[in-house]
N, C-alpha and C positions, 0 to 999 in steps of 0.2 A: 394913791395914784400906783396904778399898775406901771413897774421897773421895765426897759424893755429886755426882751430871753424871760422874762419869766411868763409863769400862767398866771392868765387870770382868775382870781380865786373869789366865789362865791358857796354860798352853803348849799350844798345839793345834795338831799339826803334820797328826795322823790324821784321813786321808779322814774325809768325812759318811755316815753309813752312813744310806741317802734306804729303805731296806727294815728298817730299825726296824719291830717293829708299832705303835707310837704313831700312826707317820705312816700306816700303811698306814688305822690306822682312825680318824686324823682326816679323810683325804686323800676318804674315804666316806660324807665326815658335811660335803662341800666339795663347790662347785660352780665349779668352773675349764672355763672352755672345752676344745675336744678337742685331745688332742694335737698336738703341732706346731705349734699356733695361738702366733703369734709375742703377750706380753704386755709393758707394763710393768707393775712393781711397786713402787710410793711405799716406801722405805724409808728410814724413820728409826734404823735401828739396834734400834729398843724389840725385847721377846719378839714384837708382835704383829707388827709389818711381813716380821723377819726370820722368822717360822714362815709366812709369808707367802712369801716367797718360798721356801724349802725346801718348799712342798707345791703352787709352781707346778715348780718343779722336777721334785718327784717325777710328777705329773698329762702329763707330759712337757712342755709349753710349752714356747716358746724366748723364755728370760725374761730381761731387763734390768732391774735394779735401780736406781732413782732415786733418792737421795738429795738432801736439803735440807735447809742449815744457812741457820738464821735468823738466826746470829751475835745471841744473844738471851744468851749466858751467856760466861764464858770457856772456852778450852776446846772449844767446838763444834764447832772444826775437826778432833779428834781423832775426833770420833764419823762422820763422813764414810769416817775409816781403816775402825774398827771395821767397819760395814757394809758395806766395799770386801771386806776380808777376809774374808767371812760369803760373799759375792754368789763370791769369786773357789774358797772349798773348796766350794760348792753347783754350780759349775757353770753360772751366772746371769754375764751382762754386768752393767756397773755404768758409770754417767756419778753427777756431783754438780752441784748448782748451788748458788750464795749468793745470797742474798736480802737489801736490809738491811730491819726492821721497828721501826723507832724505840719506845722505852716510854712507856707511855702509855695513856688509854682505849681502852677494845673491844680489846686487846689481839689474843686469840684470835680474834678475827674478823677483825681486819688479819694478820695472820698465817697464817691459811687461805690467805686472799686472794692476799697474795704467793705462798706453795705452791700450791697452784693455777694462778698465772698461769706458771709453768715447769714445772709436773710435764705431759707430752704426754696431750694427748686421750685418752677410755679407759682413763686411769690405771685397775688395782687396787687398792684398800686395802686394811691390814689390821685392820676393822672386827670388832670379835666380837656375840656375843648383850649382854654383858655395858657395850658400850658403845651398843647398842642402848636396849638397860633405863635408862641415864641421860635420854638425849635424848628421852626418852618424856616420862620428869618434867623436863625442864626448859623443854619446850615446855608441857609443864600448868603449869607455874609462871609461864609468860610468856602466858600465856591464849591458847596456840592451838587452833586447830578443829581436827576431826577428818580432818583433813591431818597434820597438823603429832601427833598422838597417834599417827601410824604411824611416827614418829621416824624411823631411818633405813631409807631405803623397799630392801627388796630391788631387788637386779638383777646384771647380768653383771658390774661391777665392784665388787663384793660380795661375794666366795665363802667370804667366814669367819662368815659373822651368823650360826650355827646350832654353832659353838663358841666355850669357855664362854674367859676372859682365862685363869685359871688353867692350861688345855689348851694353849696356846698357849708361855707362858712349862712348862710341862712338857716341850713340846718342842724348845723350845733346849734344854734340861739334859739331855735325854734323846738330843742330836744331838752335844752338844760346843758350841754356837755360844755365842762370846763375845756379852753385852747392852748396852746403853746404858740406862744406868737416870737417866729426866728428872725431879730436884729440882723442873720446874716441874710436874709432875705430883702432886704435894704440898701445895703451894701454895694457900691458903685462899683470898688474893685471886681465887680462878677461881671462880665458881659449882657449873661440875664435880665439882672438887676437893668440896667441899663433901654436893653428892649421893651423889658416887663411896663418900665415908670418912663420912658424916655421915648421912646421912639413907637413904642404901639399908641401912644396916645397923641402923637404929633401924627400917623397914618390916621386915627380920625378924626382927628381936626381937618387935613388936607383932603381927605374924602368923605367927610361928614355922611360917617356914618361908620358902628362898627368893625373893626376891619377884623376881627375874629371869625364867627362865623363865615366869611370868603376865606380867608385862609385854609380853613376848612374843607371849604366847598375846592377848593387850588389843591391842598393833602390828599383828598379818596383822588380825585383825577389822577395827579403823579401816581399813586399807590398802581391805578389802572396799566398804567405806562412804564410803572415799572415794573410791572410782573409782565408786563409783554416783552418788555425788553430783557428780563433776565429767562423766558422761554430762548427769545432766540441765544441768550448768550450761552446757555446752556452747550449751547451746540458746536460751541469754537475749543478748543483747547489755547487755551493764552498761554502757555508757555511756545505756544510753535509761533514764531516771531512772525509767518506769511500769513498765516490767520489771521493773524490780530490785523496785520497793513491790509489785508484783501479785506476787510470786514466793515460793514459801515458805520461810524465813527462812535454811535451811541452805540451800537451794541458789542464793540470791540470795549469801548471803554465802561459798558455794567459787566464785561468778559475780567478784565483787570480789575473791577474794582471786588467783585467779588472772589475770585483768587487770593486779593492782598489779607483780605478782613480773614478769609478761609486758614489764612498763614499767621495771621496772628499778628499783623502791618496794622497801626493806626490805634492801637489801646488807646483808650485817651488820650487820643487825638483827634480821633479821623481819618477819614483817607479821601483828601479834597480832588477837585475838579485839574488842581494845576498838579497833581502827584501825578493822574492819572493820563495827566497829558504828557507828561513828562515820559511814562514809562511806556508811551505809543510811538513819541520819540526812537526811544528803541528799539523799541519791534520793526520800526521803519529803514533803520537804519545810521539816522541821525546822527546818532551818537550810540555812545558803545555800554554806555551805562549811567546811572542817576541816581543820586541820593532822593529818598521821594518825604519821609515823613519818619517821626519818631526812632530816629538812628537805625532806617533800615536803607538798604540798597539792591536796586534790579539792575542785573546785567545784562546784555547777549553775547552768545557762546555758540560758533557751528547751525547760526538758524534760531537756539534755542534760550528763552528767557530763563531766568532763575531769579530769586529772592535770598536775602541773607542779613543781616546783621552788618551794618557800613566796617570795612576795617580801613586800612590808609590802603590810601588806590597806590596799585605796583600793575607796572607794565604788564603784560597780557598778547598774548594772538587770541586775536577774537576775526573772525570769521577768515 
């Protein structure tokens, strides 16, 4: 019997058949760069990332699979061996990194930051349509605006966004690839898992339909909305209080969010609609300063806004 967190072991010495009909079908719905392009693929050893490596090789790219061991559970080092074996069978290069992520609050965000700290720039990831739908709901629960409702944005680093999770699993089965099963994907401590295992099935039951394609279509619509708002927001100086106060709320909000993100605010937390609203209150003169997120503060002085790490409140002359 397989143990949670350990890879399913089978005797697999046969070569991988990248001419399999399922490879051809899924590759046609993927978005890889031209054949011959060198690419790095983030590879945890799970079905999504192994499917990513397989399809990248099938697309004719020069592929290197990159594994990151977060050291979060016993036996995690064995998962690198699974990923390395799959990469070898697929004809891809392989390298592995180990990072230290202590248990504690905000674990997912800290693990993600550590992972991307060692992954190469431009690395491809195996995010699927299911991941995007989950992210849309997570962002809406957090109070994100139109940009957050995009979920995971389309782009060259995410070639599998039109594939489903059950399809990447089926591909690994069809190719005889051993996969790692991560028990943390079932841990209800993590909000994404509750969205995946509780909220999405409930929405499917209430709506009597698969909600993932609906959420993906909405995400694409919001991507267009976010692009239009971003273009309008780029014409504003978000540090000029009068400009923000006089602009349409949606445009001003987009300008504030872009400014805060550019300043490094929200790393690991995100900038939600409530934080943006508080900043707009500062711009309108309702308050002189506000705490926003992750230990940051926005203040108004002489008609201009500034953002800084939070300090003890002090009396100051404003306006």
